[in-house]
Structures are given as structure tokens and as C-alpha cells.
C-alpha positions as CSV (number, residue, x, y, z in Angstrom):
1,M,-149.0,159.8,132.7
2,V,-147.6,162.6,131.4
3,D,-145.3,162.0,127.9
4,I,-142.6,164.9,128.3
5,H,-141.3,165.5,125.0
6,E,-137.8,167.0,124.5
7,D,-139.3,169.7,122.0
8,C,-141.4,170.8,125.4
9,I,-139.6,170.4,129.0
10,K,-135.8,169.9,128.7
11,L,-134.7,167.5,130.8
12,I,-130.6,167.0,131.5
13,P,-129.3,163.7,132.5
14,T,-127.0,164.8,136.0
15,I,-125.3,162.7,138.8
16,C,-124.8,164.8,142.2
17,C,-123.1,163.8,145.3
18,W,-124.3,165.2,148.8
19,Y,-121.4,165.4,151.8
20,D,-122.9,165.9,155.3
21,L,-120.4,166.3,158.5
22,L,-121.3,163.5,161.2
23,G,-122.7,164.4,164.4
24,Y,-122.3,168.5,163.7
25,G,-125.5,169.2,165.1
26,A,-125.4,168.1,168.8
27,P,-122.9,171.0,169.8
28,F,-126.2,173.0,168.9
29,V,-128.7,171.0,170.6
30,E,-126.9,171.3,173.9
31,S,-125.9,175.0,173.2
32,S,-130.0,175.6,172.5
33,W,-128.6,176.8,169.1
34,N,-126.3,180.3,171.3
35,L,-123.1,180.6,168.6
36,R,-121.8,181.9,171.3
37,D,-122.3,178.9,173.8
38,P,-118.7,177.3,174.6
39,K,-120.6,174.5,174.0
40,C,-119.8,175.4,169.9
41,I,-116.5,175.6,169.5
42,T,-116.0,172.1,168.6
43,N,-117.7,173.0,165.2
44,F,-115.9,176.4,164.8
45,Q,-112.6,174.5,165.1
46,R,-114.4,171.3,162.8
47,I,-115.3,174.0,160.3
48,D,-112.0,175.9,160.1
49,K,-109.7,172.6,159.8
50,I,-111.6,171.4,157.2
51,G,-111.3,174.6,155.1
52,A,-113.1,174.8,151.8
53,W,-114.6,171.4,150.6
54,H,-113.1,169.8,147.4
55,W,-109.9,170.7,147.4
56,G,-109.4,168.9,143.9
57,V,-112.1,170.2,141.9
58,L,-111.2,174.2,142.6
59,S,-109.3,174.0,139.7
60,L,-112.1,171.8,137.6
61,P,-114.2,174.3,136.0
62,F,-116.7,171.3,135.0
63,G,-119.6,171.5,137.3
64,P,-120.9,173.5,140.1
65,R,-120.4,173.2,144.0
66,M,-122.7,174.3,146.6
67,V,-121.5,174.4,150.2
68,L,-124.8,174.4,153.1
69,N,-123.4,175.1,156.5
70,D,-121.6,171.2,157.3
71,G,-122.9,170.1,153.9
72,M,-121.8,170.2,150.6
73,A,-123.4,169.4,147.5
74,A,-122.0,168.8,143.6
75,C,-123.5,168.7,140.4
76,M,-122.1,166.9,136.9
77,D,-124.5,167.0,133.9
78,I,-123.6,164.1,131.5
79,P,-121.6,166.1,128.3
80,D,-123.5,166.7,125.5
81,N,-120.5,167.4,123.6
82,L,-117.7,164.3,123.6
83,N,-114.8,166.0,123.4
84,D,-115.9,167.2,127.4
85,V,-116.2,163.3,128.6
86,Y,-112.5,163.0,129.8
87,L,-113.2,166.2,132.3
88,F,-116.4,165.1,133.2
89,L,-114.7,161.7,134.1
90,T,-111.6,163.3,136.2
91,Y,-114.4,165.9,137.9
92,F,-116.1,162.4,139.1
93,E,-113.0,160.9,140.2
94,S,-112.0,164.1,142.1
95,I,-114.7,164.5,143.7
96,I,-114.9,160.7,144.9
97,N,-111.2,161.8,146.1
98,D,-111.6,164.9,148.2
99,Y,-114.4,163.1,150.1
100,D,-111.3,160.9,151.7
101,H,-109.9,164.3,151.7
102,I,-112.3,165.4,154.1
103,R,-113.0,162.1,156.1
104,G,-109.5,162.1,156.3
105,I,-109.1,165.3,157.6
106,D,-112.2,165.5,159.9
107,Q,-111.4,162.0,161.7
108,A,-107.6,163.0,162.4
109,S,-109.0,165.6,164.9
110,G,-110.9,163.3,166.7
111,Y,-114.3,164.4,165.2
112,P,-116.6,161.3,163.7
113,G,-116.1,162.2,159.8
114,V,-118.2,162.6,156.9
115,R,-121.1,160.5,155.3
116,G,-121.5,161.2,151.5
117,V,-124.0,159.6,148.8
118,I,-123.7,159.9,145.2
119,S,-126.8,159.4,143.1
120,C,-128.1,160.3,139.0
121,G,-130.9,161.5,138.2
122,D,-132.4,164.6,135.3
123,R,-132.9,168.5,136.1
124,Y,-135.1,170.6,134.9
125,E,-134.2,174.7,134.6
126,Y,-136.9,176.6,135.2
127,E,-134.9,179.8,136.3
128,Y,-132.0,180.5,133.8
129,S,-129.9,183.2,135.1
130,D,-126.8,181.8,137.0
131,T,-126.7,182.5,140.6
132,G,-128.8,185.0,141.9
133,I,-130.0,188.7,141.6
134,S,-128.3,191.6,142.9
135,I,-128.9,195.0,143.7
136,T,-126.7,197.5,144.9
137,S,-127.0,198.7,148.6
138,S,-126.7,202.3,150.1
139,A,-122.7,201.7,149.9
140,E,-123.1,201.2,146.5
141,R,-121.8,197.2,146.1
142,P,-123.8,194.5,144.8
143,K,-125.4,192.4,147.2
144,T,-126.6,189.3,145.8
145,V,-130.0,188.9,147.3
146,F,-131.9,186.1,145.7
147,Y,-130.1,182.6,145.0
148,H,-131.6,180.0,142.5
149,P,-128.5,178.2,141.2
150,R,-129.9,176.1,137.9
151,E,-128.0,173.6,138.7
152,F,-129.7,172.5,141.5
153,Q,-133.6,173.3,140.4
154,M,-136.1,170.5,140.0
155,N,-132.8,168.4,140.7
156,T,-133.5,164.6,141.5
157,A,-129.9,163.6,141.3
158,F,-129.5,166.2,144.3
159,S,-133.0,165.0,146.0
160,K,-132.2,161.5,146.4
161,A,-128.5,162.2,147.3
162,F,-130.1,164.3,149.9
163,I,-132.6,161.8,150.9
164,I,-130.8,158.3,151.2
165,E,-127.5,160.5,153.3
166,E,-130.4,162.1,155.5
167,S,-132.0,158.9,156.1
168,G,-129.2,157.5,158.0
169,S,-128.6,154.1,159.6
170,K,-132.4,152.7,159.7
171,A,-131.9,153.1,156.1
172,G,-128.6,150.4,156.2
173,V,-126.5,153.8,155.3
174,S,-124.4,154.0,158.2
175,G,-121.1,155.8,160.0
176,S,-118.4,157.3,157.7
177,N,-118.8,156.1,154.4
178,L,-119.6,156.8,150.8
179,Y,-122.2,155.1,149.4
180,V,-122.7,155.1,145.4
181,D,-126.2,154.6,143.9
182,Q,-125.6,151.6,141.7
183,N,-127.3,153.2,138.7
184,V,-124.3,155.8,138.4
185,F,-122.1,152.9,136.6
186,S,-125.2,152.6,134.2
187,M,-124.8,156.1,133.9
188,L,-121.5,155.7,132.7
189,D,-121.7,153.0,130.6
190,S,-123.9,155.0,128.5
191,L,-122.1,157.7,128.4
192,L,-118.5,156.1,128.1
193,K,-119.5,153.8,125.1
194,K,-119.7,156.7,122.7
195,C,-116.1,157.4,123.5
196,D,-114.9,154.0,123.2
197,G,-114.9,153.4,126.4
198,S,-117.1,151.0,128.9
199,V,-117.8,150.2,132.8
200,S,-117.2,147.0,134.0
201,S,-117.7,145.2,137.5
202,K,-116.5,141.8,138.8
203,T,-116.4,140.5,142.3
204,D,-112.8,139.7,143.9
205,N,-113.1,137.9,147.2
206,D,-114.6,140.6,149.6
207,R,-114.5,143.3,146.7
208,I,-116.7,144.6,143.9
209,V,-114.7,146.3,141.6
210,Y,-116.0,148.6,138.7
211,T,-113.3,149.5,136.2
212,L,-114.0,152.5,134.0
213,T,-112.2,152.9,130.2
214,Y,-112.3,155.6,128.0
215,N,-110.8,156.0,124.4
216,N,-110.1,152.0,124.8
217,E,-107.5,153.0,127.8
218,W,-108.0,152.2,131.8
219,F,-109.2,155.5,133.4
220,A,-110.2,154.0,136.9
221,T,-110.4,151.1,139.2
222,I,-113.1,151.8,141.9
223,S,-113.7,149.0,144.7
224,F,-116.5,148.9,146.8
225,F,-117.6,146.2,149.8
226,K,-119.4,143.0,149.1
227,E,-121.9,144.0,151.4
228,T,-124.6,146.0,149.2
229,V,-127.2,148.0,150.7
230,S,-130.9,147.3,149.2
231,Y,-132.3,151.0,149.6
232,N,-136.1,151.8,148.9
233,F,-137.7,154.7,150.8
234,K,-139.5,157.4,149.9
235,G,-140.1,156.5,146.2
236,I,-136.0,155.5,145.6
237,Q,-135.3,152.2,145.1
238,T,-131.7,151.2,144.1
239,V,-129.0,149.2,145.5
240,L,-126.3,151.2,147.3
241,L,-122.3,150.2,146.6
242,R,-120.1,151.9,149.7
243,F,-116.6,152.7,148.5
244,D,-113.5,151.8,149.4
245,E,-111.3,152.9,147.3
246,I,-110.4,154.0,143.6
247,H,-107.2,154.4,141.4
248,S,-107.3,156.0,138.1
249,L,-105.1,157.7,135.4
250,P,-104.9,161.2,137.0
251,E,-103.7,160.1,140.0
252,E,-100.7,158.1,138.3
253,L,-100.0,161.0,135.7
254,A,-100.0,163.2,139.0
255,N,-97.3,160.8,141.3
256,E,-95.3,160.7,138.0
257,A,-95.5,164.7,137.7
258,A,-94.7,164.8,141.5
259,Y,-91.7,161.9,140.7
260,L,-90.1,164.2,138.0
261,E,-90.5,167.6,139.4
262,G,-88.4,165.9,142.3
263,R,-85.4,164.7,140.3
264,R,-85.5,167.5,138.6
265,I,-84.8,169.3,141.7
266,A,-82.4,167.1,143.7
267,Q,-80.6,167.8,139.7
268,M,-80.6,171.4,140.3
269,E,-79.2,171.0,143.6
270,Q,-76.6,168.5,142.6
271,D,-75.3,170.6,140.0
272,M,-75.2,174.0,142.2
273,E,-72.9,171.5,144.6
274,D,-70.7,171.1,141.8
275,E,-70.2,174.2,140.8
276,D,-69.1,175.2,144.2
277,Y,-66.5,172.8,144.1
């Protein structure tokens, strides 16, 4: 085995997700991959209803997202700067909440939903430009002709998430569910211990509950169904947790802010009515 030295090869610990719309390929197969066939209309409508992937993280610049047809990947590097840990946790929490958001929109429209996997690993950058190479066309408008996003280059977390999701029900990864690689929480625990935090877990009735703390304060509680998936395929050997629900500090703060804003508006309306009298 080749020994990897940090001074010659820089490996970056990372967490990635891959979300994929279920049953999206069927209309294409039925139409012989002809987008002008009326059978494809349902796919146009489906994508339009979802809009943009990951609404919640659009304002969080911590990690990139890559959309490819009916799939979406997001990459979150483990931060070297401990001042970035809270933003990292917020991004991680938003990725999970956005899965619920996308699944809810899709299923409310009568579609089968989305399956997702979050895994962890390392990545190695072998190209250093940010997004791609652009040229100037005859219309003098820059046009990107080559894409090679750094965050997804030789990224084992992305590869594992994609492989696990694609393996489907034969490997125990079924339905419109979000599966989290148990190793993700080991990686998070190592990070949070540097910030007076931790990851703890307990089994409560029919749920496995993980609690994340940061700076000696509660950050999030994530629950999973008790039945886990022992996954062993293509060199990936891990335990997968099937997501149930999440409660988090950012969610509570957002709800409190919305409540206070509602109170403020109600008071303004009342003051205006009093002035009219």
C-alpha cells in the first residue's frame, strides 16, 4: 500500500449528498428519449414544480451544489478554521431540511418523491481553476466550454453517495427516503470535539436519535428509524440510517424571528387603527 504524505498529496475531508428524483427516467424510455413526445410533458412539469434545488442553502456560501438533470449533489468540506464550524453545521442542517422540502413538493404533486444519500470521505484536487474554461464566441459573449468543479474531483464522499443511491432496493436502499452513512456522525463528532461540542446517540423506542452540540450548547436533534441498512457493495461497507425528522437551533431561531415579526406587524396595524379613531 502506498503511504500518502500530507506534504505531497493534500486530501480534504468532506461530506457529500446525492439526491435523485424517483421514476424520472420512465417517461423518457416510453418516449424513446424524444423530448418532443407528449409523454415527456410530465417531466417538464415535475422539474418546474420543484424549481431550484436546495432553497434553504442558496444564501449559505459554505459549499457548492451541482445539479445534473434530475439529480443534485452538494459538497461540504470539513473546515480547518474553527470559526467556520457553525456555518458548516448550518449548511449541513439545511441540506437535510431541503431534502424534506423537495420530497414534499414532489409527492404533493402526485410523483414518487426523491431518494437521497449523505456520505463522507476525502477529495483530491487535481485541477485548480474554480469552475471551467471560458472562451469568447463570435457574439463576444463568454461561453464556458469545459467544466471541472474542484469540489467534485476525485471525491470519495460524492462517489459513495452516488453508488449507494443508485444501488436501490436490491441493496436495501428503497423508496423516497434519505439515508445517512453512519460514518458521517463519527466525522462530525471529531470536528465538534474541537469546539466544546459532541455527537451523542441513543435508541428511543423505535427511533435512533442523534444529538449535536456546539460550544457547549444544543444545535440539533436528528432522529432515524430503528431499522438500519447494513450496506456492503463495491467496496463500501457501512451502516445506513433512514432519516425521520430533524429539530435544530437555526429552525427555532427562524420560528422565533417569524413570530416576533408577526407581532411587530400586528402592533403596527393596531397603532394605525388607533390613530384613525
